[in-house]
C-alpha positions as CSV (number, residue, x, y, z in Angstrom):
1,M,83.1,128.1,145.2
2,S,86.5,127.2,146.7
3,R,89.1,125.2,144.9
4,L,88.8,122.5,147.6
5,Q,85.0,122.3,147.0
6,N,85.5,122.0,143.3
7,L,88.1,119.1,143.8
8,L,85.6,117.3,146.1
9,L,82.7,117.8,143.7
10,E,84.8,116.4,140.8
11,A,85.8,113.4,142.9
12,K,82.2,112.7,143.9
13,A,80.9,112.9,140.3
14,G,79.3,109.7,139.3
15,L,79.2,108.3,142.8
16,E,76.0,107.3,144.6
17,P,75.0,109.9,147.3
18,R,76.2,107.8,150.2
19,E,79.2,106.4,148.4
20,R,82.6,107.5,149.6
21,I,85.5,109.0,147.6
22,S,88.0,106.3,146.9
23,S,91.5,106.4,148.5
24,S,93.1,106.9,145.1
25,K,90.9,109.9,144.4
26,L,91.5,111.3,147.9
27,S,95.3,110.9,147.3
28,T,94.9,112.9,144.0
29,I,92.9,115.6,145.8
30,A,95.6,115.8,148.5
31,M,98.4,116.3,145.9
32,L,96.5,119.2,144.3
33,C,96.0,121.0,147.7
34,G,98.1,123.7,149.0
35,T,98.3,125.7,152.2
36,S,95.0,127.5,151.5
37,E,93.1,124.3,151.0
38,L,94.7,122.8,154.1
39,A,93.5,125.9,156.1
40,E,90.0,125.3,154.6
41,I,90.1,121.7,155.6
42,Q,91.0,122.7,159.2
43,D,88.2,125.2,159.2
44,R,85.7,122.5,158.1
45,I,86.9,120.2,160.8
46,N,86.4,122.9,163.4
47,A,83.0,123.8,162.1
48,L,82.0,120.1,162.2
49,R,83.1,119.8,165.8
50,I,81.0,122.8,166.7
51,E,78.0,121.4,164.8
52,L,78.4,118.1,166.7
53,T,77.9,119.9,170.0
54,T,74.5,121.1,168.7
55,V,73.1,117.7,167.8
56,E,70.6,116.2,170.2
57,D,71.8,113.1,172.1
58,W,69.0,111.0,170.6
59,D,70.2,111.8,167.0
60,G,72.9,109.2,166.6
61,D,72.6,109.0,162.8
62,T,73.5,112.7,162.5
63,Q,76.3,112.3,165.1
64,D,77.7,109.4,163.1
65,D,77.5,111.4,159.8
66,I,79.4,114.3,161.4
67,H,82.0,111.9,162.9
68,L,82.5,110.3,159.4
69,A,83.0,113.8,157.9
70,I,85.5,114.7,160.6
71,E,87.4,111.5,160.0
72,F,87.4,112.1,156.2
73,F,88.7,115.6,156.6
74,N,91.3,114.6,159.2
75,K,92.5,111.9,156.7
76,L,92.7,114.4,153.9
77,A,94.5,117.0,156.2
78,G,97.1,114.4,157.0
79,M,97.7,113.5,153.4
80,V,97.9,117.2,152.4
81,G,100.3,117.8,155.4
82,N,102.6,115.1,154.1
83,N,103.0,117.2,150.9
84,F,104.8,119.8,153.0
85,A,107.0,117.4,155.1
């Protein structure tokens, strides 16, 4: 399991399945990420975009879930990127 995956699992501990990671926890994750985690985040975004192209048009719930995940990882990538600015 990757370091990023471990950080995300720790942040999700104790949350309800559909509950989102708080902004403060997301900020903490971002501070702990380096270049390899940023690369993994970008890989995840790319994989989600590819997955989105395979979802049937009628499956709006899945499309919404994928868009939310892309939004989450874009936000995290921006926060991690600010660490290097």
